[in-house]
PDB file with one MODEL, atoms N, CA, C and O in Angstrom:
MODEL        1
ATOM      1  N   MET A   1      -3.194   9.480 -40.014  1.00  0.00           N
ATOM      2  CA  MET A   1      -2.746   8.160 -39.604  1.00  0.00           C
ATOM      3  C   MET A   1      -3.760   7.142 -40.085  1.00  0.00           C
ATOM      4  O   MET A   1      -4.966   7.323 -39.912  1.00  0.00           O
ATOM      5  N   LYS A   2      -3.292   6.118 -40.663  1.00  0.00           N
ATOM      6  CA  LYS A   2      -4.140   5.071 -41.213  1.00  0.00           C
ATOM      7  C   LYS A   2      -4.306   3.962 -40.187  1.00  0.00           C
ATOM      8  O   LYS A   2      -3.331   3.461 -39.629  1.00  0.00           O
ATOM      9  N   TRP A   3      -5.555   3.589 -39.949  1.00  0.00           N
ATOM     10  CA  TRP A   3      -5.837   2.521 -39.000  1.00  0.00           C
ATOM     11  C   TRP A   3      -5.655   1.171 -39.678  1.00  0.00           C
ATOM     12  O   TRP A   3      -6.165   0.930 -40.772  1.00  0.00           O
ATOM     13  N   SER A   4      -4.925   0.306 -39.011  1.00  0.00           N
ATOM     14  CA  SER A   4      -4.774  -1.049 -39.535  1.00  0.00           C
ATOM     15  C   SER A   4      -5.637  -1.988 -38.718  1.00  0.00           C
ATOM     16  O   SER A   4      -6.223  -1.588 -37.712  1.00  0.00           O
ATOM     17  N   ALA A   5      -5.715  -3.210 -39.142  1.00  0.00           N
ATOM     18  CA  ALA A   5      -6.493  -4.216 -38.415  1.00  0.00           C
ATOM     19  C   ALA A   5      -5.898  -4.449 -37.031  1.00  0.00           C
ATOM     20  O   ALA A   5      -6.630  -4.734 -36.083  1.00  0.00           O
ATOM     21  N   ARG A   6      -4.585  -4.331 -36.906  1.00  0.00           N
ATOM     22  CA  ARG A   6      -3.946  -4.523 -35.604  1.00  0.00           C
ATOM     23  C   ARG A   6      -4.358  -3.426 -34.627  1.00  0.00           C
ATOM     24  O   ARG A   6      -4.619  -3.703 -33.457  1.00  0.00           O
ATOM     25  N   HIS A   7      -4.417  -2.181 -35.102  1.00  0.00           N
ATOM     26  CA  HIS A   7      -4.852  -1.093 -34.236  1.00  0.00           C
ATOM     27  C   HIS A   7      -6.289  -1.302 -33.768  1.00  0.00           C
ATOM     28  O   HIS A   7      -6.603  -1.091 -32.596  1.00  0.00           O
ATOM     29  N   ALA A   8      -7.139  -1.708 -34.668  1.00  0.00           N
ATOM     30  CA  ALA A   8      -8.550  -1.925 -34.323  1.00  0.00           C
ATOM     31  C   ALA A   8      -8.689  -3.049 -33.309  1.00  0.00           C
ATOM     32  O   ALA A   8      -9.473  -2.939 -32.366  1.00  0.00           O
ATOM     33  N   ILE A   9      -7.937  -4.130 -33.491  1.00  0.00           N
ATOM     34  CA  ILE A   9      -7.992  -5.251 -32.546  1.00  0.00           C
ATOM     35  C   ILE A   9      -7.447  -4.825 -31.184  1.00  0.00           C
ATOM     36  O   ILE A   9      -8.000  -5.205 -30.152  1.00  0.00           O
ATOM     37  N   ALA A  10      -6.366  -4.039 -31.171  1.00  0.00           N
ATOM     38  CA  ALA A  10      -5.789  -3.581 -29.912  1.00  0.00           C
ATOM     39  C   ALA A  10      -6.772  -2.687 -29.158  1.00  0.00           C
ATOM     40  O   ALA A  10      -6.898  -2.810 -27.940  1.00  0.00           O
ATOM     41  N   VAL A  11      -7.460  -1.801 -29.849  1.00  0.00           N
ATOM     42  CA  VAL A  11      -8.445  -0.926 -29.209  1.00  0.00           C
ATOM     43  C   VAL A  11      -9.604  -1.747 -28.672  1.00  0.00           C
ATOM     44  O   VAL A  11     -10.068  -1.501 -27.559  1.00  0.00           O
ATOM     45  N   MET A  12     -10.079  -2.714 -29.440  1.00  0.00           N
ATOM     46  CA  MET A  12     -11.187  -3.561 -28.979  1.00  0.00           C
ATOM     47  C   MET A  12     -10.779  -4.376 -27.754  1.00  0.00           C
ATOM     48  O   MET A  12     -11.572  -4.515 -26.823  1.00  0.00           O
ATOM     49  N   LEU A  13      -9.565  -4.916 -27.732  1.00  0.00           N
ATOM     50  CA  LEU A  13      -9.102  -5.688 -26.579  1.00  0.00           C
ATOM     51  C   LEU A  13      -8.975  -4.795 -25.340  1.00  0.00           C
ATOM     52  O   LEU A  13      -9.339  -5.202 -24.237  1.00  0.00           O
ATOM     53  N   PHE A  14      -8.460  -3.586 -25.529  1.00  0.00           N
ATOM     54  CA  PHE A  14      -8.330  -2.647 -24.421  1.00  0.00           C
ATOM     55  C   PHE A  14      -9.708  -2.285 -23.853  1.00  0.00           C
ATOM     56  O   PHE A  14      -9.887  -2.238 -22.636  1.00  0.00           O
ATOM     57  N   CYS A  15     -10.661  -2.034 -24.720  1.00  0.00           N
ATOM     58  CA  CYS A  15     -12.026  -1.719 -24.274  1.00  0.00           C
ATOM     59  C   CYS A  15     -12.667  -2.912 -23.584  1.00  0.00           C
ATOM     60  O   CYS A  15     -13.347  -2.750 -22.571  1.00  0.00           O
ATOM     61  N   ALA A  16     -12.460  -4.103 -24.120  1.00  0.00           N
ATOM     62  CA  ALA A  16     -13.029  -5.310 -23.510  1.00  0.00           C
ATOM     63  C   ALA A  16     -12.418  -5.556 -22.133  1.00  0.00           C
ATOM     64  O   ALA A  16     -13.120  -5.951 -21.202  1.00  0.00           O
ATOM     65  N   LEU A  17     -11.107  -5.324 -22.003  1.00  0.00           N
ATOM     66  CA  LEU A  17     -10.456  -5.492 -20.710  1.00  0.00           C
ATOM     67  C   LEU A  17     -11.001  -4.496 -19.694  1.00  0.00           C
ATOM     68  O   LEU A  17     -11.299  -4.862 -18.557  1.00  0.00           O
ATOM     69  N   GLY A  18     -11.132  -3.240 -20.103  1.00  0.00           N
ATOM     70  CA  GLY A  18     -11.690  -2.225 -19.210  1.00  0.00           C
ATOM     71  C   GLY A  18     -13.114  -2.558 -18.794  1.00  0.00           C
ATOM     72  O   GLY A  18     -13.462  -2.414 -17.622  1.00  0.00           O
ATOM     73  N   TRP A  19     -13.932  -2.996 -19.722  1.00  0.00           N
ATOM     74  CA  TRP A  19     -15.318  -3.368 -19.408  1.00  0.00           C
ATOM     75  C   TRP A  19     -15.329  -4.576 -18.474  1.00  0.00           C
ATOM     76  O   TRP A  19     -16.125  -4.626 -17.536  1.00  0.00           O
ATOM     77  N   GLY A  20     -14.448  -5.555 -18.724  1.00  0.00           N
ATOM     78  CA  GLY A  20     -14.390  -6.751 -17.875  1.00  0.00           C
ATOM     79  C   GLY A  20     -13.986  -6.416 -16.452  1.00  0.00           C
ATOM     80  O   GLY A  20     -14.551  -6.953 -15.499  1.00  0.00           O
ATOM     81  N   LEU A  21     -13.006  -5.527 -16.301  1.00  0.00           N
ATOM     82  CA  LEU A  21     -12.591  -5.130 -14.957  1.00  0.00           C
ATOM     83  C   LEU A  21     -13.689  -4.345 -14.248  1.00  0.00           C
ATOM     84  O   LEU A  21     -13.824  -4.436 -13.028  1.00  0.00           O
ATOM     85  N   TRP A  22     -14.466  -3.584 -14.992  1.00  0.00           N
ATOM     86  CA  TRP A  22     -15.563  -2.819 -14.408  1.00  0.00           C
ATOM     87  C   TRP A  22     -16.691  -3.744 -13.943  1.00  0.00           C
ATOM     88  O   TRP A  22     -17.388  -3.432 -12.978  1.00  0.00           O
ATOM     89  N   GLN A  23     -16.870  -4.863 -14.613  1.00  0.00           N
ATOM     90  CA  GLN A  23     -17.945  -5.804 -14.289  1.00  0.00           C
ATOM     91  C   GLN A  23     -17.604  -6.744 -13.141  1.00  0.00           C
ATOM     92  O   GLN A  23     -18.511  -7.309 -12.531  1.00  0.00           O
ATOM     93  N   VAL A  24     -16.337  -6.928 -12.833  1.00  0.00           N
ATOM     94  CA  VAL A  24     -15.921  -7.856 -11.786  1.00  0.00           C
ATOM     95  C   VAL A  24     -16.300  -7.273 -10.425  1.00  0.00           C
ATOM     96  O   VAL A  24     -15.920  -6.145 -10.111  1.00  0.00           O
ATOM     97  N   PRO A  25     -17.044  -8.030  -9.615  1.00  0.00           N
ATOM     98  CA  PRO A  25     -17.402  -7.502  -8.287  1.00  0.00           C
ATOM     99  C   PRO A  25     -16.186  -7.441  -7.374  1.00  0.00           C
ATOM    100  O   PRO A  25     -15.223  -8.187  -7.550  1.00  0.00           O
ATOM    101  N   ALA A  26     -16.243  -6.557  -6.413  1.00  0.00           N
ATOM    102  CA  ALA A  26     -15.159  -6.429  -5.439  1.00  0.00           C
ATOM    103  C   ALA A  26     -15.111  -7.684  -4.569  1.00  0.00           C
ATOM    104  O   ALA A  26     -16.145  -8.285  -4.278  1.00  0.00           O
ATOM    105  N   ALA A  27     -13.929  -8.067  -4.164  1.00  0.00           N
ATOM    106  CA  ALA A  27     -13.763  -9.239  -3.307  1.00  0.00           C
ATOM    107  C   ALA A  27     -14.235  -8.909  -1.897  1.00  0.00           C
ATOM    108  O   ALA A  27     -13.840  -7.893  -1.323  1.00  0.00           O
ATOM    109  N   ASN A  28     -15.068  -9.756  -1.352  1.00  0.00           N
ATOM    110  CA  ASN A  28     -15.561  -9.595   0.011  1.00  0.00           C
ATOM    111  C   ASN A  28     -15.282 -10.865   0.795  1.00  0.00           C
ATOM    112  O   ASN A  28     -15.499 -11.973   0.304  1.00  0.00           O
ATOM    113  N   SER A  29     -14.807 -10.695   2.000  1.00  0.00           N
ATOM    114  CA  SER A  29     -14.557 -11.843   2.858  1.00  0.00           C
ATOM    115  C   SER A  29     -15.882 -12.373   3.372  1.00  0.00           C
ATOM    116  O   SER A  29     -16.732 -11.601   3.816  1.00  0.00           O
ATOM    117  N   GLN A  30     -16.062 -13.671   3.314  1.00  0.00           N
ATOM    118  CA  GLN A  30     -17.293 -14.279   3.779  1.00  0.00           C
ATOM    119  C   GLN A  30     -17.136 -14.912   5.157  1.00  0.00           C
ATOM    120  O   GLN A  30     -18.105 -15.426   5.717  1.00  0.00           O
ATOM    121  N   GLY A  31     -15.922 -14.877   5.709  1.00  0.00           N
ATOM    122  CA  GLY A  31     -15.687 -15.495   7.007  1.00  0.00           C
ATOM    123  C   GLY A  31     -16.128 -14.605   8.153  1.00  0.00           C
ATOM    124  O   GLY A  31     -15.976 -13.385   8.099  1.00  0.00           O
ATOM    125  N   LEU A  32     -16.667 -15.213   9.175  1.00  0.00           N
ATOM    126  CA  LEU A  32     -17.042 -14.480  10.373  1.00  0.00           C
ATOM    127  C   LEU A  32     -15.815 -14.406  11.263  1.00  0.00           C
ATOM    128  O   LEU A  32     -15.346 -15.421  11.778  1.00  0.00           O
ATOM    129  N   MET A  33     -15.302 -13.206  11.440  1.00  0.00           N
ATOM    130  CA  MET A  33     -14.049 -13.047  12.158  1.00  0.00           C
ATOM    131  C   MET A  33     -14.242 -12.598  13.606  1.00  0.00           C
ATOM    132  O   MET A  33     -13.276 -12.540  14.366  1.00  0.00           O
ATOM    133  N   SER A  34     -15.449 -12.289  13.987  1.00  0.00           N
ATOM    134  CA  SER A  34     -15.662 -11.834  15.358  1.00  0.00           C
ATOM    135  C   SER A  34     -15.794 -13.037  16.293  1.00  0.00           C
ATOM    136  O   SER A  34     -16.360 -14.060  15.908  1.00  0.00           O
ATOM    137  N   PRO A  35     -15.284 -12.924  17.495  1.00  0.00           N
ATOM    138  CA  PRO A  35     -15.393 -14.047  18.435  1.00  0.00           C
ATOM    139  C   PRO A  35     -16.833 -14.239  18.903  1.00  0.00           C
ATOM    140  O   PRO A  35     -17.625 -13.297  18.923  1.00  0.00           O
ATOM    141  N   ASN A  36     -17.145 -15.439  19.269  1.00  0.00           N
ATOM    142  CA  ASN A  36     -18.462 -15.783  19.792  1.00  0.00           C
ATOM    143  C   ASN A  36     -18.300 -16.190  21.248  1.00  0.00           C
ATOM    144  O   ASN A  36     -18.111 -17.365  21.563  1.00  0.00           O
ATOM    145  N   TYR A  37     -18.378 -15.201  22.128  1.00  0.00           N
ATOM    146  CA  TYR A  37     -18.168 -15.462  23.541  1.00  0.00           C
ATOM    147  C   TYR A  37     -19.410 -16.096  24.162  1.00  0.00           C
ATOM    148  O   TYR A  37     -20.537 -15.658  23.933  1.00  0.00           O
ATOM    149  N   VAL A  38     -19.169 -17.131  24.946  1.00  0.00           N
ATOM    150  CA  VAL A  38     -20.228 -17.847  25.653  1.00  0.00           C
ATOM    151  C   VAL A  38     -20.108 -17.485  27.129  1.00  0.00           C
ATOM    152  O   VAL A  38     -19.022 -17.601  27.696  1.00  0.00           O
ATOM    153  N   PRO A  39     -21.198 -17.047  27.769  1.00  0.00           N
ATOM    154  CA  PRO A  39     -21.108 -16.756  29.203  1.00  0.00           C
ATOM    155  C   PRO A  39     -20.893 -18.048  29.986  1.00  0.00           C
ATOM    156  O   PRO A  39     -21.576 -19.045  29.753  1.00  0.00           O
ATOM    157  N   ILE A  40     -19.937 -18.021  30.918  1.00  0.00           N
ATOM    158  CA  ILE A  40     -19.665 -19.239  31.686  1.00  0.00           C
ATOM    159  C   ILE A  40     -19.866 -19.059  33.182  1.00  0.00           C
ATOM    160  O   ILE A  40     -19.851 -20.041  33.924  1.00  0.00           O
ATOM    161  N   GLY A  41     -20.054 -17.825  33.643  1.00  0.00           N
ATOM    162  CA  GLY A  41     -20.302 -17.660  35.072  1.00  0.00           C
ATOM    163  C   GLY A  41     -20.399 -16.211  35.475  1.00  0.00           C
ATOM    164  O   GLY A  41     -19.883 -15.319  34.801  1.00  0.00           O
ATOM    165  N   VAL A  42     -21.069 -15.993  36.585  1.00  0.00           N
ATOM    166  CA  VAL A  42     -21.182 -14.655  37.174  1.00  0.00           C
ATOM    167  C   VAL A  42     -21.030 -14.781  38.682  1.00  0.00           C
ATOM    168  O   VAL A  42     -21.290 -15.835  39.263  1.00  0.00           O
ATOM    169  N   SER A  43     -20.600 -13.679  39.307  1.00  0.00           N
ATOM    170  CA  SER A  43     -20.541 -13.647  40.761  1.00  0.00           C
ATOM    171  C   SER A  43     -20.747 -12.210  41.210  1.00  0.00           C
ATOM    172  O   SER A  43     -20.516 -11.266  40.454  1.00  0.00           O
ATOM    173  N   ALA A  44     -21.181 -12.066  42.439  1.00  0.00           N
ATOM    174  CA  ALA A  44     -21.376 -10.736  43.018  1.00  0.00           C
ATOM    175  C   ALA A  44     -20.977 -10.788  44.479  1.00  0.00           C
ATOM    176  O   ALA A  44     -21.285 -11.738  45.198  1.00  0.00           O
ATOM    177  N   ALA A  45     -20.288  -9.747  44.897  1.00  0.00           N
ATOM    178  CA  ALA A  45     -19.899  -9.609  46.291  1.00  0.00           C
ATOM    179  C   ALA A  45     -20.021  -8.131  46.639  1.00  0.00           C
ATOM    180  O   ALA A  45     -19.273  -7.300  46.125  1.00  0.00           O
ATOM    181  N   GLY A  46     -20.946  -7.818  47.494  1.00  0.00           N
ATOM    182  CA  GLY A  46     -21.171  -6.421  47.846  1.00  0.00           C
ATOM    183  C   GLY A  46     -21.702  -5.651  46.643  1.00  0.00           C
ATOM    184  O   GLY A  46     -22.725  -6.019  46.066  1.00  0.00           O
ATOM    185  N   ASN A  47     -21.011  -4.589  46.270  1.00  0.00           N
ATOM    186  CA  ASN A  47     -21.418  -3.776  45.130  1.00  0.00           C
ATOM    187  C   ASN A  47     -20.652  -4.103  43.851  1.00  0.00           C
ATOM    188  O   ASN A  47     -20.782  -3.385  42.860  1.00  0.00           O
ATOM    189  N   VAL A  48     -19.863  -5.166  43.854  1.00  0.00           N
ATOM    190  CA  VAL A  48     -19.037  -5.514  42.702  1.00  0.00           C
ATOM    191  C   VAL A  48     -19.560  -6.805  42.074  1.00  0.00           C
ATOM    192  O   VAL A  48     -19.799  -7.794  42.766  1.00  0.00           O
ATOM    193  N   SER A  49     -19.732  -6.777  40.751  1.00  0.00           N
ATOM    194  CA  SER A  49     -20.174  -7.962  40.001  1.00  0.00           C
ATOM    195  C   SER A  49     -19.119  -8.323  38.974  1.00  0.00           C
ATOM    196  O   SER A  49     -18.462  -7.452  38.404  1.00  0.00           O
ATOM    197  N   THR A  50     -18.965  -9.622  38.745  1.00  0.00           N
ATOM    198  CA  THR A  50     -18.006 -10.112  37.763  1.00  0.00           C
ATOM    199  C   THR A  50     -18.697 -11.135  36.872  1.00  0.00           C
ATOM    200  O   THR A  50     -19.493 -11.945  37.348  1.00  0.00           O
ATOM    201  N   ALA A  51     -18.390 -11.095  35.575  1.00  0.00           N
ATOM    202  CA  ALA A  51     -18.922 -12.075  34.620  1.00  0.00           C
ATOM    203  C   ALA A  51     -17.767 -12.628  33.805  1.00  0.00           C
ATOM    204  O   ALA A  51     -16.858 -11.888  33.427  1.00  0.00           O
ATOM    205  N   TRP A  52     -17.798 -13.922  33.532  1.00  0.00           N
ATOM    206  CA  TRP A  52     -16.760 -14.584  32.752  1.00  0.00           C
ATOM    207  C   TRP A  52     -17.359 -15.086  31.450  1.00  0.00           C
ATOM    208  O   TRP A  52     -18.491 -15.568  31.405  1.00  0.00           O
ATOM    209  N   PHE A  53     -16.560 -14.959  30.380  1.00  0.00           N
ATOM    210  CA  PHE A  53     -16.971 -15.402  29.054  1.00  0.00           C
ATOM    211  C   PHE A  53     -15.840 -16.206  28.432  1.00  0.00           C
ATOM    212  O   PHE A  53     -14.672 -16.036  28.782  1.00  0.00           O
ATOM    213  N   HIS A  54     -16.211 -17.097  27.492  1.00  0.00           N
ATOM    214  CA  HIS A  54     -15.221 -17.961  26.847  1.00  0.00           C
ATOM    215  C   HIS A  54     -15.560 -18.098  25.369  1.00  0.00           C
ATOM    216  O   HIS A  54     -16.723 -18.270  25.004  1.00  0.00           O
ATOM    217  N   ASP A  55     -14.534 -18.019  24.516  1.00  0.00           N
ATOM    218  CA  ASP A  55     -14.687 -18.291  23.082  1.00  0.00           C
ATOM    219  C   ASP A  55     -13.949 -19.588  22.784  1.00  0.00           C
ATOM    220  O   ASP A  55     -12.720 -19.590  22.714  1.00  0.00           O
ATOM    221  N   PRO A  56     -14.673 -20.697  22.605  1.00  0.00           N
ATOM    222  CA  PRO A  56     -14.017 -21.993  22.404  1.00  0.00           C
ATOM    223  C   PRO A  56     -13.130 -22.040  21.157  1.00  0.00           C
ATOM    224  O   PRO A  56     -12.103 -22.718  21.160  1.00  0.00           O
ATOM    225  N   ALA A  57     -13.512 -21.333  20.095  1.00  0.00           N
ATOM    226  CA  ALA A  57     -12.737 -21.399  18.855  1.00  0.00           C
ATOM    227  C   ALA A  57     -11.347 -20.793  19.020  1.00  0.00           C
ATOM    228  O   ALA A  57     -10.370 -21.352  18.523  1.00  0.00           O
ATOM    229  N   SER A  58     -11.245 -19.673  19.701  1.00  0.00           N
ATOM    230  CA  SER A  58      -9.950 -19.018  19.860  1.00  0.00           C
ATOM    231  C   SER A  58      -9.314 -19.282  21.226  1.00  0.00           C
ATOM    232  O   SER A  58      -8.196 -18.833  21.480  1.00  0.00           O
ATOM    233  N   ARG A  59     -10.008 -20.000  22.103  1.00  0.00           N
ATOM    234  CA  ARG A  59      -9.553 -20.304  23.459  1.00  0.00           C
ATOM    235  C   ARG A  59      -9.289 -19.033  24.258  1.00  0.00           C
ATOM    236  O   ARG A  59      -8.381 -18.996  25.088  1.00  0.00           O
ATOM    237  N   GLN A  60     -10.079 -17.996  24.011  1.00  0.00           N
ATOM    238  CA  GLN A  60      -9.975 -16.749  24.752  1.00  0.00           C
ATOM    239  C   GLN A  60     -10.955 -16.766  25.921  1.00  0.00           C
ATOM    240  O   GLN A  60     -12.089 -17.225  25.790  1.00  0.00           O
ATOM    241  N   ALA A  61     -10.503 -16.262  27.058  1.00  0.00           N
ATOM    242  CA  ALA A  61     -11.367 -16.098  28.226  1.00  0.00           C
ATOM    243  C   ALA A  61     -11.362 -14.614  28.585  1.00  0.00           C
ATOM    244  O   ALA A  61     -10.324 -13.955  28.533  1.00  0.00           O
ATOM    245  N   VAL A  62     -12.538 -14.098  28.949  1.00  0.00           N
ATOM    246  CA  VAL A  62     -12.682 -12.691  29.300  1.00  0.00           C
ATOM    247  C   VAL A  62     -13.399 -12.605  30.638  1.00  0.00           C
ATOM    248  O   VAL A  62     -14.392 -13.298  30.860  1.00  0.00           O
ATOM    249  N   ALA A  63     -12.897 -11.759  31.528  1.00  0.00           N
ATOM    250  CA  ALA A  63     -13.557 -11.476  32.800  1.00  0.00           C
ATOM    251  C   ALA A  63     -13.854  -9.986  32.847  1.00  0.00           C
ATOM    252  O   ALA A  63     -12.959  -9.166  32.643  1.00  0.00           O
ATOM    253  N   CYS A  64     -15.116  -9.627  33.118  1.00  0.00           N
ATOM    254  CA  CYS A  64     -15.525  -8.223  33.196  1.00  0.00           C
ATOM    255  C   CYS A  64     -16.057  -7.951  34.595  1.00  0.00           C
ATOM    256  O   CYS A  64     -16.826  -8.738  35.148  1.00  0.00           O
ATOM    257  N   GLN A  65     -15.630  -6.814  35.161  1.00  0.00           N
ATOM    258  CA  GLN A  65     -16.009  -6.463  36.526  1.00  0.00           C
ATOM    259  C   GLN A  65     -16.497  -5.016  36.560  1.00  0.00           C
ATOM    260  O   GLN A  65     -15.953  -4.148  35.878  1.00  0.00           O
ATOM    261  N   THR A  66     -17.524  -4.776  37.360  1.00  0.00           N
ATOM    262  CA  THR A  66     -18.040  -3.420  37.518  1.00  0.00           C
ATOM    263  C   THR A  66     -17.085  -2.602  38.367  1.00  0.00           C
ATOM    264  O   THR A  66     -16.444  -3.127  39.276  1.00  0.00           O
ATOM    265  N   VAL A  67     -16.995  -1.321  38.068  1.00  0.00           N
ATOM    266  CA  VAL A  67     -16.165  -0.389  38.819  1.00  0.00           C
ATOM    267  C   VAL A  67     -17.086   0.696  39.343  1.00  0.00           C
ATOM    268  O   VAL A  67     -17.773   1.367  38.573  1.00  0.00           O
ATOM    269  N   LEU A  68     -17.097   0.865  40.658  1.00  0.00           N
ATOM    270  CA  LEU A  68     -17.985   1.842  41.276  1.00  0.00           C
ATOM    271  C   LEU A  68     -17.301   3.187  41.425  1.00  0.00           C
ATOM    272  O   LEU A  68     -16.099   3.272  41.675  1.00  0.00           O
ATOM    273  N   ALA A  69     -18.090   4.229  41.267  1.00  0.00           N
ATOM    274  CA  ALA A  69     -17.589   5.595  41.467  1.00  0.00           C
ATOM    275  C   ALA A  69     -17.559   5.897  42.958  1.00  0.00           C
ATOM    276  O   ALA A  69     -18.016   5.097  43.774  1.00  0.00           O
ATOM    277  N   SER A  70     -17.028   7.031  43.297  1.00  0.00           N
ATOM    278  CA  SER A  70     -16.955   7.397  44.705  1.00  0.00           C
ATOM    279  C   SER A  70     -18.348   7.624  45.301  1.00  0.00           C
ATOM    280  O   SER A  70     -18.503   7.632  46.522  1.00  0.00           O
ATOM    281  N   GLY A  71     -19.345   7.805  44.459  1.00  0.00           N
ATOM    282  CA  GLY A  71     -20.722   7.916  44.939  1.00  0.00           C
ATOM    283  C   GLY A  71     -21.357   6.540  45.012  1.00  0.00           C
ATOM    284  O   GLY A  71     -20.706   5.570  45.402  1.00  0.00           O
ATOM    285  N   SER A  72     -22.575   6.456  44.654  1.00  0.00           N
ATOM    286  CA  SER A  72     -23.258   5.160  44.715  1.00  0.00           C
ATOM    287  C   SER A  72     -23.507   4.573  43.328  1.00  0.00           C
ATOM    288  O   SER A  72     -24.112   3.508  43.212  1.00  0.00           O
ATOM    289  N   GLY A  73     -23.043   5.261  42.261  1.00  0.00           N
ATOM    290  CA  GLY A  73     -23.360   4.787  40.918  1.00  0.00           C
ATOM    291  C   GLY A  73     -22.221   4.022  40.270  1.00  0.00           C
ATOM    292  O   GLY A  73     -21.071   4.087  40.703  1.00  0.00           O
ATOM    293  N   LEU A  74     -22.563   3.320  39.254  1.00  0.00           N
ATOM    294  CA  LEU A  74     -21.612   2.560  38.456  1.00  0.00           C
ATOM    295  C   LEU A  74     -20.859   3.536  37.552  1.00  0.00           C
ATOM    296  O   LEU A  74     -21.486   4.359  36.885  1.00  0.00           O
ATOM    297  N   SER A  75     -19.533   3.461  37.520  1.00  0.00           N
ATOM    298  CA  SER A  75     -18.774   4.388  36.682  1.00  0.00           C
ATOM    299  C   SER A  75     -18.251   3.717  35.416  1.00  0.00           C
ATOM    300  O   SER A  75     -18.110   4.376  34.386  1.00  0.00           O
ATOM    301  N   ALA A  76     -17.959   2.409  35.475  1.00  0.00           N
ATOM    302  CA  ALA A  76     -17.414   1.743  34.302  1.00  0.00           C
ATOM    303  C   ALA A  76     -17.468   0.228  34.476  1.00  0.00           C
ATOM    304  O   ALA A  76     -17.782  -0.293  35.546  1.00  0.00           O
ATOM    305  N   ILE A  77     -17.156  -0.438  33.406  1.00  0.00           N
ATOM    306  CA  ILE A  77     -16.965  -1.897  33.411  1.00  0.00           C
ATOM    307  C   ILE A  77     -15.590  -2.158  32.833  1.00  0.00           C
ATOM    308  O   ILE A  77     -15.286  -1.727  31.721  1.00  0.00           O
ATOM    309  N   GLN A  78     -14.755  -2.866  33.586  1.00  0.00           N
ATOM    310  CA  GLN A  78     -13.403  -3.183  33.129  1.00  0.00           C
ATOM    311  C   GLN A  78     -13.328  -4.660  32.777  1.00  0.00           C
ATOM    312  O   GLN A  78     -13.807  -5.517  33.519  1.00  0.00           O
ATOM    313  N   CYS A  79     -12.717  -4.940  31.633  1.00  0.00           N
ATOM    314  CA  CYS A  79     -12.576  -6.325  31.189  1.00  0.00           C
ATOM    315  C   CYS A  79     -11.111  -6.643  30.921  1.00  0.00           C
ATOM    316  O   CYS A  79     -10.354  -5.796  30.447  1.00  0.00           O
ATOM    317  N   VAL A  80     -10.726  -7.868  31.228  1.00  0.00           N
ATOM    318  CA  VAL A  80      -9.408  -8.384  30.894  1.00  0.00           C
ATOM    319  C   VAL A  80      -9.596  -9.694  30.154  1.00  0.00           C
ATOM    320  O   VAL A  80     -10.562 -10.420  30.391  1.00  0.00           O
ATOM    321  N   SER A  81      -8.666  -9.994  29.255  1.00  0.00           N
ATOM    322  CA  SER A  81      -8.782 -11.245  28.495  1.00  0.00           C
ATOM    323  C   SER A  81      -7.437 -11.951  28.469  1.00  0.00           C
ATOM    324  O   SER A  81      -6.383 -11.331  28.616  1.00  0.00           O
ATOM    325  N   THR A  82      -7.497 -13.240  28.280  1.00  0.00           N
ATOM    326  CA  THR A  82      -6.301 -14.047  28.171  1.00  0.00           C
ATOM    327  C   THR A  82      -6.613 -15.257  27.313  1.00  0.00           C
ATOM    328  O   THR A  82      -7.772 -15.635  27.147  1.00  0.00           O
ATOM    329  N   ARG A  83      -5.569 -15.857  26.773  1.00  0.00           N
ATOM    330  CA  ARG A  83      -5.735 -17.058  25.973  1.00  0.00           C
ATOM    331  C   ARG A  83      -5.479 -18.265  26.870  1.00  0.00           C
ATOM    332  O   ARG A  83      -4.463 -18.330  27.562  1.00  0.00           O
ATOM    333  N   LEU A  84      -6.380 -19.193  26.853  1.00  0.00           N
ATOM    334  CA  LEU A  84      -6.238 -20.387  27.682  1.00  0.00           C
ATOM    335  C   LEU A  84      -5.280 -21.369  27.039  1.00  0.00           C
ATOM    336  O   LEU A  84      -5.173 -21.412  25.813  1.00  0.00           O
ATOM    337  N   PRO A  85      -4.578 -22.165  27.848  1.00  0.00           N
ATOM    338  CA  PRO A  85      -3.619 -23.138  27.293  1.00  0.00           C
ATOM    339  C   PRO A  85      -4.331 -24.268  26.591  1.00  0.00           C
ATOM    340  O   PRO A  85      -3.683 -25.174  26.066  1.00  0.00           O
TER     341      PRO A  85
ENDMDL
END
């Protein structure tokens, strides 16, 4: 098979395209997508404590409360969230 100028140009373009795609960095998101909760209050009554948090950007409010085990120790922390109007 005889190589023509068109074949040589096509091979060079294909190689250049492959090299160019290899050199392009992967797209990365630069935005901070995690909420920034601000503590707005705490309360305690007996063995139960509650803390409230607010994210002004997303208008989310979160309340977290301690859950006691049948003994005297802390077993978990339960949180609920809602979007404020």
